[in-house]
N, C-alpha and C positions, 0 to 999 in steps of 0.2 A: 504494500500499501502506500502509494506515493500522501507525501505532508504539500496543503496546498497552499497560497495567498494569495487574497480578495479582499476586494473594495466590501465593504457590507452593506449592504443594498435598504432599501428604506423600509424593509418590512422588519429587519435585524435591529435597524434605531430608532428612536433604544428598546431596551431586547426586557421589557415586560417580565418574559416569562424566566427569567435569571430565579433563581431562589434565593430565601436572604439565606442565610445565615443558619444552622442548624445546630444548637451546642446537643456535643455525647462527650459523658466523664464518665472517670474511672480515677481509681488512688491517684498513679502516677501523671495520667494523662488525659487532656479533653480532645476528643475530634470532633469541628467544624465541618460540614458539609455545601460548597462554592459552589462554582464552575472550578476553579480551583480549590478541592479541597486540601487540611487541612489540621494535624496532629499536631498539638504542643506538648512536647518530651519535658517534665519539670526531673523526673531523678536524671534526666542523659541530658538538660539548660538544652535543647534543641526542637527546632520547629520542625514537620516532617510537612513536605506539600506534593500534593501529584496532581498535577496538568493531565486533563483529556479531552479527547475530542476535539471541536472548533473552539478558539479560544480567542481574544481580545487584548486589547491593551487596557480597555475596562476594567477589562479581566481579572489582572494582575494588580492595577492602583485598588479595586477595592479589598484583595487579597490583605497586600501590605497596609494598609488603614485597618481594616478590622482583624491580622494576626497580633500584627505591630501596638497594636494600640491594648494587647490586651494586659492585662498586673503580674510583673515579675520576665514581661518575656526580649525587650529592650535588653540585650548584648550575648542573647542564644543567639547559637550555629544555627543555622537555616540547611536544609536538603531540598530543592528543588527539585523533580523527578518530572520531566518532559517528555517522556519513552514510547507513552501514550496519545501524543499532543496528534490530530490526525491533522490541521487546519489553524491556516495566525489571520484573520484575517487583520484588511492593510496593517502594517508595523508599518511603523516610520522611526527613522532617524531621533527625534523630537522627544517622539514618546518614549525612547527604552531613555535620553534625556531629563526630560518629565521626571518618569518613574529613579530615575540614575535621585534626581535630588529632595524629590519625597521617599528615600530610605533612606538616604545621604543626614535627613533631618533627624531621622528616628532614630540615629547615631545616637549612643553610649560614650558619651568622649571621653570616659577614660578605662571600658572595657570592649581589648578587641576580641572579635569572631570572627568566626569561618561560616566561610557561604560557598556549597556546591549545588551548579550545577548539570544534571546527568539531562543530554540531547544527542544524543548519536548521529540523530535523521537533519544534513547541511545546513539545512537555514536557522533551522534552530539554535544548532552548536552557534554557526556566524554571531547569529541574534543573543549570543551567551556571551562571545567573548566579547559581544559589543559592548555588551551592558558592564562585564568588567573594567575596557577600560577605560568609559566614563565614569566608571565608580573607584576606579585608583585615583587617575585623576582630581576626584570632583575634593579640595579641601574638607578637612568636619572627618572626612569618612573613617573609619575605627573596623569596619570587614573587610578580608583581604577575600575575596572570589575567585572559584577558579571551576572552566567549564573544563566538565570529563565525559567522555562518550558511550561512560556503562555507568551505573548505575550503581556498582560493584566499587567501580574504583571513586567515586562522590563517595559512598561510605566510606569506604579505607578514610579518603580522607581528613574524615569527620572523625573516625572513632567511631564506625558505626558498623558494627557486625551485623546488626539483624534491626530490621526496621519494626 
């Protein structure tokens, strides 16, 4: 299956069918369900996110705003798994720059952390590398971003043996 890039149609903007966050909790982790599903693992101090299907830049912004404003989460490591993404709708350099600025604004100034992106498809790997480059150049960024071709490599970078 190949990855598609396309501009949004009028039927997709705004996207009223996108679900709002749903929260599921266990003793050590909380799972949130949005177009990008994520789990906050407080024991391992990591946010694990999985994108599936077709995603827009707004999906990434929504994920950042929801996950990284949760109590205690700033300063955690992060894993973004985009191995199941089939389509990126209207990707742009400007949106990546805006996302970087939002993410950096959420970085605690004295807490370095790591962000691993698992992106086996060429376009997603390229977009991830662009994000990595802009993030490394942004003043105030305290998160080291690295893009990997496999989920296993990304997990090893973060010291995760299992999800």
